[in-house]
ZAMARGU-4260 file (C-alpha; in steps of 0.2 Angstrom, whole numbers, plus 5000, padded with zeros to 4 digits):
<rodrens>
0) 6158/4666/4748 | 6143/4677/4754 | 6126/4670/4758 | 6119/4677/4742 | 6128/4663/4732
5) 6115/4652/4740 | 6101/4662/4733 | 6095/4649/4720 | 6093/4635/4732 | 6086/4646/4746
10) 6072/4652/4735 | 6067/4634/4734 | 6071/4627/4751 | 6063/4641/4762 | 6045/4639/4756
15) 6048/4619/4755 | 6054/4619/4773 | 6039/4630/4777 | 6027/4618/4770 | 6034/4603/4779
20) 6034/4612/4796 | 6017/4621/4793 | 6005/4608/4801 | 6015/4607/4817 | 6012/4626/4819
25) 5994/4624/4814 | 5987/4623/4832 | 5996/4640/4836 | 5981/4649/4832 | 5974/4657/4816
30) 5984/4673/4817 | 6001/4662/4817 | 5995/4652/4802 | 5991/4668/4792 | 6007/4676/4797
35) 6017/4661/4792 | 6010/4660/4775 | 6012/4679/4772 | 6030/4678/4779 | 6035/4665/4766
40) 6027/4674/4752 | 6036/4690/4756 | 6053/4681/4758 | 6051/4673/4740 | 6047/4689/4733
45) 6062/4697/4741 | 6073/4684/4736 | 6067/4685/4719 | 6071/4703/4719 | 6089/4700/4724
50) 6091/4687/4711 | 6086/4699/4698 | 6098/4712/4704 | 6112/4699/4705 | 6109/4692/4688
55) 6108/4710/4680 | 6125/4714/4688 | 6135/4697/4687 | 6126/4687/4674 | 6119/4670/4674
60) 6120/4660/4691 | 6122/4641/4695 | 6121/4631/4710 | 6126/4613/4712 | 6115/4603/4724
65) 6124/4591/4735 | 6142/4594/4726 | 6159/4596/4734 | 6157/4614/4729 | 6142/4624/4724
70) 6150/4631/4709 | 6157/4615/4702 | 6144/4606/4689 | 6157/4596/4680 | 6169/4587/4691
75) 6186/4581/4684 | 6184/4566/4673 | 6165/4567/4669 | 6157/4571/4653 | 6141/4576/4660
80) 6135/4585/4677 | 6131/4571/4689 | 6120/4581/4701 | 6105/4593/4700 | 6111/4610/4694
85) 6100/4625/4698 | 6102/4639/4685 | 6096/4657/4684 | 6098/4669/4669 | 6088/4684/4664
90) 6074/4673/4657 | 6073/4663/4674 | 6070/4679/4683 | 6056/4684/4672 | 6049/4667/4675
95) 6051/4669/4694 | 6043/4686/4695 | 6026/4683/4690 | 6024/4667/4702 | 6032/4677/4716
100) 6020/4691/4714 | 6005/4679/4713 | 6012/4670/4728 | 6011/4686/4738 | 5993/4691/4731
105) 5987/4673/4734 | 5994/4672/4752 | 5983/4689/4756 | 5969/4680/4749 | 5972/4664/4758
110) 5973/4675/4774 | 5956/4682/4771 | 5947/4665/4768 | 5939/4654/4780 | 5948/4638/4780
115) 5939/4629/4794 | 5947/4621/4810 | 5966/4621/4813 | 5969/4603/4806 | 5961/4608/4789
120) 5969/4625/4789 | 5986/4617/4793 | 5984/4604/4778 | 5978/4618/4766 | 5993/4629/4771
125) 6004/4614/4768 | 5998/4610/4751 | 5997/4629/4746 | 6016/4631/4751 | 6021/4615/4743
130) 6013/4620/4727 | 6023/4636/4726 | 6039/4628/4731 | 6036/4616/4716 | 6034/4631/4704
135) 6049/4640/4710 | 6059/4624/4708 | 6052/4620/4690 | 6058/4637/4686 | 6076/4636/4692
140) 6080/4618/4689 | 6092/4613/4675 | 6087/4595/4676 | 6073/4588/4666 | 6070/4573/4678
145) 6067/4585/4693 | 6056/4596/4682 | 6045/4582/4679 | 6045/4576/4697 | 6041/4594/4704
150) 6027/4595/4691 | 6020/4580/4699 | 6022/4587/4717 | 6013/4603/4711 | 5999/4593/4703
155) 5997/4584/4720 | 5997/4599/4730 | 5985/4608/4719 | 5973/4594/4720 | 5974/4595/4740
160) 5972/4613/4741 | 5956/4612/4729 | 5949/4598/4738 | 5950/4607/4755 | 5942/4622/4748
165) 5925/4618/4753 | 5917/4621/4736 | 5904/4611/4728 | 5911/4596/4717 | 5929/4602/4722
170) 5934/4585/4728 | 5928/4577/4711 | 5937/4590/4700 | 5953/4588/4711 | 5954/4569/4708
175) 5949/4571/4690 | 5964/4584/4687 | 5976/4573/4698 | 5972/4558/4687 | 5974/4567/4671
180) 5991/4575/4675 | 5997/4559/4682 | 5994/4550/4665 | 6004/4564/4656 | 6018/4564/4670
185) 6020/4545/4667 | 6021/4547/4648 | 6033/4561/4650 | 6045/4551/4661 | 6044/4537/4648
190) 6050/4550/4635 | 6063/4555/4647 | 6069/4537/4650 | 6071/4536/4631 | 6083/4551/4631
195) 6093/4545/4646 | 6095/4527/4638 | 6102/4535/4622 | 6112/4550/4629 | 6116/4545/4647
200) 6110/4562/4655 | 6095/4572/4659 | 6104/4588/4662 | 6097/4601/4650 | 6114/4609/4645
205) 6122/4593/4642 | 6107/4587/4632 | 6108/4603/4622 | 6125/4599/4616 | 6123/4581/4611
210) 6105/4579/4605 | 6103/4573/4587 | 6085/4576/4582 | 6081/4558/4578 | 6065/4547/4581
215) 6069/4545/4599 | 6071/4563/4602 | 6055/4568/4592 | 6045/4555/4603 | 6053/4561/4619
220) 6050/4580/4614 | 6032/4576/4610 | 6029/4567/4626 | 6037/4581/4637 | 6029/4596/4628
225) 6012/4588/4630 | 6014/4587/4648 | 6020/4605/4649 | 6005/4611/4638 | 5993/4603/4651
230) 6001/4614/4664 | 6000/4629/4653 | 5981/4626/4650 | 5984/4625/4631 | 5970/4619/4620
235) 5964/4604/4618 | 5972/4599/4635 | 5965/4613/4645 | 5950/4604/4653 | 5958/4601/4671
240) 5964/4619/4672 | 5948/4625/4665 | 5938/4615/4678 | 5949/4620/4693 | 5947/4639/4688
245) 5928/4637/4689 | 5928/4630/4707 | 5943/4640/4713 | 5944/4651/4729 | 5953/4667/4726
250) 5970/4660/4733 | 5968/4645/4723 | 5965/4655/4707 | 5982/4664/4710 | 5990/4647/4712
255) 5983/4640/4696 | 5989/4655/4686 | 6006/4655/4693 | 6007/4637/4689 | 6003/4641/4672
260) 6016/4654/4671 | 6029/4641/4677 | 6022/4629/4663 | 6026/4643/4650 | 6043/4646/4656
265) 6047/4627/4656 | 6039/4625/4639 | 6050/4639/4631 | 6066/4633/4640 | 6064/4615/4633
270) 6059/4621/4615 | 6072/4635/4614 | 6087/4631/4626 | 6087/4612/4625 | 6082/4607/4608
275) 6084/4624/4599 | 6084/4627/4580 | 6088/4608/4575 | 6070/4603/4581 | 6061/4607/4565
280) 6054/4623/4573 | 6042/4627/4559 | 6030/4613/4561 | 6031/4614/4580 | 6029/4633/4580
285) 6014/4632/4568 | 6007/4618/4579 | 6007/4630/4594 | 5999/4643/4584 | 5985/4632/4578
290) 5982/4627/4596 | 5982/4646/4602 | 5970/4650/4588 | 5958/4638/4594 | 5960/4642/4611
295) 5956/4661/4607 | 5941/4656/4596 | 5933/4645/4609 | 5937/4656/4623 | 5928/4671/4615
300) 5914/4661/4606 | 5908/4651/4620 | 5904/4664/4633 | 5891/4671/4620 | 5881/4656/4622
305) 5873/4661/4638 | 5886/4652/4649 | 5885/4656/4667 | 5895/4670/4674 | 5905/4659/4685
310) 5913/4652/4670 | 5919/4669/4663 | 5937/4669/4671 | 5941/4652/4664 | 5935/4657/4647
315) 5946/4673/4648 | 5961/4664/4654 | 5959/4652/4640 | 5960/4667/4628 | 5976/4673/4636
320) 5984/4657/4635 | 5980/4655/4617 | 5986/4673/4613 | 6003/4669/4622 | 6004/4652/4612
325) 6002/4661/4596 | 6017/4674/4600 | 6028/4660/4606 | 6023/4649/4591 | 6027/4662/4579
330) 6044/4666/4586 | 6048/4647/4586 | 6043/4646/4568 | 6056/4659/4564 | 6070/4651/4574
335) 6079/4644/4559 | 6078/4659/4548 | 6088/4674/4553 | 6079/4687/4542 | 6062/4682/4548
340) 6068/4682/4566 | 6075/4699/4563 | 6059/4705/4553 | 6045/4699/4565 | 6050/4684/4575
345) 6059/4694/4588 | 6044/4705/4590 | 6032/4690/4591 | 6043/4683/4605 | 6043/4699/4614
350) 6024/4699/4613 | 6022/4682/4618 | 6033/4683/4633 | 6025/4701/4639 | 6008/4692/4637
355) 6013/4679/4650 | 6022/4692/4661 | 6007/4705/4661 | 5990/4696/4655 | 5992/4682/4667
360) 5992/4692/4683 | 5978/4702/4676 | 5969/4686/4674 | 5972/4683/4692 | 5964/4700/4696
365) 5950/4696/4686 | 5948/4680/4696 | 5949/4688/4713 | 5936/4702/4708 | 5924/4690/4699
370) 5925/4676/4713 | 5920/4689/4726 | 5907/4696/4716 | 5898/4680/4711 | 5900/4674/4729
375) 5890/4690/4733 | 5877/4685/4719 | 5876/4668/4727 | 5875/4674/4746 | 5869/4692/4744
380) 5883/4697/4756 | 5889/4714/4752 | 5882/4731/4752 | 5881/4742/4736 | 5897/4752/4740
385) 5907/4736/4742 | 5901/4729/4726 | 5905/4746/4718 | 5923/4743/4723 | 5923/4726/4717
390) 5916/4731/4700 | 5931/4744/4698 | 5944/4731/4700 | 5934/4720/4688 | 5933/4734/4675
395) 5952/4738/4677 | 5956/4719/4675 | 5945/4718/4659 | 5953/4734/4652 | 5970/4727/4655
400) 5965/4710/4647 | 5957/4718/4632 | 5974/4728/4628 | 5966/4745/4628 | 5978/4760/4632
405) 5984/4769/4642 | 5987/4754/4654 | 6001/4742/4651 | 5990/4729/4645 | 5991/4736/4628
410) 6010/4732/4626 | 6009/4713/4622 | 5994/4715/4610 | 6002/4728/4601 | 6018/4718/4598
415) 6008/4704/4593 | 5997/4713/4581 | 6012/4720/4572 | 6022/4704/4571 | 6007/4692/4566
420) 6001/4704/4551 | 6019/4702/4545 | 6019/4682/4548 | 6002/4680/4541 | 5988/4693/4538
425) 5974/4680/4543 | 5984/4679/4560 | 5985/4697/4562 | 5966/4700/4558 | 5962/4685/4571
430) 5973/4695/4584 | 5965/4711/4582 | 5947/4704/4581 | 5951/4695/4597 | 5956/4711/4606
435) 5940/4719/4600 | 5929/4704/4605 | 5938/4704/4622 | 5934/4722/4625 | 5915/4718/4620
440) 5914/4702/4631 | 5921/4711/4646 | 5909/4726/4644 | 5895/4714/4642 | 5900/4705/4658
445) 5903/4721/4667 | 5885/4727/4664 | 5878/4710/4668 | 5886/4711/4686 | 5883/4729/4688
450) 5865/4729/4684 | 5860/4714/4694 | 5845/4716/4705 | 5850/4705/4718 | 5851/4715/4735
455) 5860/4712/4751 | 5851/4706/4766 | 5867/4706/4777 | 5874/4723/4771 | 5893/4719/4774
460) 5902/4736/4772 | 5919/4728/4769 | 5928/4714/4759 | 5939/4702/4769 | 5954/4712/4771
465) 5966/4699/4763 | 5956/4698/4747 | 5956/4717/4746 | 5975/4718/4749 | 5978/4705/4736
470) 5968/4715/4723 | 5976/4731/4728 | 5994/4724/4726 | 5991/4718/4708 | 5981/4734/4703
475) 5997/4745/4710 | 6009/4735/4701 | 6000/4736/4684 | 5998/4756/4687 | 6017/4757/4690
480) 6020/4747/4674 | 6009/4758/4665 | 6021/4772/4667 | 6035/4762/4663 | 6032/4752/4647
485) 6049/4756/4639 | 6059/4752/4654 | 6049/4735/4656 | 6053/4730/4638 | 6071/4736/4638
490) 6077/4729/4655 | 6065/4715/4658 | 6058/4707/4642 | 6072/4710/4630 | 6086/4703/4642
495) 6074/4688/4645 | 6072/4684/4626 | 6091/4686/4623 | 6095/4674/4636 | 6082/4662/4630
500) 6089/4662/4612 | 6107/4661/4617 | 6108/4642/4617 | 6127/4642/4616 | 6129/4652/4632
505) 6116/4641/4640 | 6127/4625/4636 | 6143/4633/4641 | 6138/4642/4658 | 6127/4627/4665
510) 6142/4615/4661 | 6154/4627/4670 | 6162/4635/4655 | 6170/4651/4658 | 6170/4650/4677
</rodrens>
């Protein structure tokens, strides 16, 4: 057995260990603290790349935590796996890639921010690492209980990171969001208790094999999905994430959006892999479509009512969440119909997953650029040259989010336009109108920022290096993908969707079949 067999647990254990020991090294100096965060993020991104290569060559991976053997999920004489099983397939790798990239981008931004004294910076770094370790754990776990518990740890860490940011009203927003998510977490635990009392297991693959879609399962599904929708920032439970984004520092914005990506991964895993086609996918799928449509409408309409520019990233991200929900909901609505899935359901799923993979990091880039620009508006801190660079980053992010070619942002939009017109012409028209409205909204915001008459009295000639590197990293990744759209669909998106829809393979591998 080589060390790569332990990759699934190392992916979670290393940042989690780093978070626990980080406060002890906080007195070692600012440089040590910055390097510690950056090293953790770089290691996570490297481990994610190794996992992608291993899954591509060897197939799905599993790891039993605390068992007699790391690859023995179902000991002799037992019907259900008794321990937490970590599971990584092609869909999991896609779910890990975005958060890992945002972890590195957010770490660069964190290193460029002024946190305060060593004690404050130590706590901020600990919460930051804990939050990302929780996202990674949510993505690789094959256990519903650990999924909900790590969701709670992420919410607590996110509240701590936001409260220590030093922004106005940050403490109040942090506690309000923590209270909101705590209520939904308790309700989800109640739903999970109903499932455990009926089926005697919370392991995802075991549940996928024994679930009978009765009243208990419907109530539990509703409570668990409601919790995950709050993490995604879906309408109408988007308020905490919406408020957090308005007060977020650049690093916290990356953290929030990475958490939303993790929420979408968990949502799709529960709906497709655990419940699958017996769940009555048509009403649930259309429920997601309606939620997404309202999110797109309000996210585009409300900024036109002379809202402050600082609220723009939150509204834009709400539109991206709504667009992803529409695509995923359309695919879910076709899950029980083989012909509909072949005609347009698969295309809708490709568009929805590509939207999460591409548009969410682009939203992070927009947040990084707009937060720096609006901070300049409030403090008049940057020279005209620096503002021009920030405006270029802002324009590029807006171009991506509007889905304008030739950059890769047009890929999910094109897939969604095609599939939604086939599903329902009204949805197709809404999708196309949303792209046009997004382009108009970003153009209006760009001119409002670029034509500002406020001048700098300090004339700083450079951005904080960490913030500049984070924006440069995301921009470089999007440029590379812009030249490889077919490769991305063929080797990243399509294998992920095939793994997601293979419920039989999910049950067999996670329970030890074929090993």
